[in-house]
C-alpha positions, 0 to 999 in steps of 0.5 A: 264555983258553980251553984246548984241553980246554974246546973242543968238537970240532964235527961238521964240518970247516973249510977244508982238512979241518981240525977246527973247535972251539966255545968256549962255556959255554952248552950250550944256545946256538945253535951247541951245539944245531946241533952236537947236531942234526948229530951226531944226523943223522950217527949216524942216517945211520951206523945206516942205512948199517950196515943197508944194508951188512948187506943188501948183504952178504946179497944175492949179486947186489949188484954190485961198483960198488954195494959200492964206493959203499956202502964209500965212504959207510960210510967217510964215516959212520965218519969222522963217528961217530969225530969225534962219539965224540971230541967226546963223550969230550972233553966228558965229560972236561971236564964229568963231575965224577967225572973231575975228582975223581981 
């Protein structure tokens, strides 16, 4: 049976916004590669939004509605980045031989 520390947290949510996990020994399998690809997209989106936010803050004419929309998008991106960081931290803890040596 697979233990929870062997599961990979996927970069998307399931029904009810519950986390989704992948149980596999194949980091090159279809679902692992799909998760890697989606994580890369999510990180790229967050980076682009960060740049957009910096520009909006520098622009004194940015409207309240535009800022509100940007904050909503940033909140979603931060949620995605947090999930990616959590997943990668779990993967490192289960895959890094230095972690298991202690």
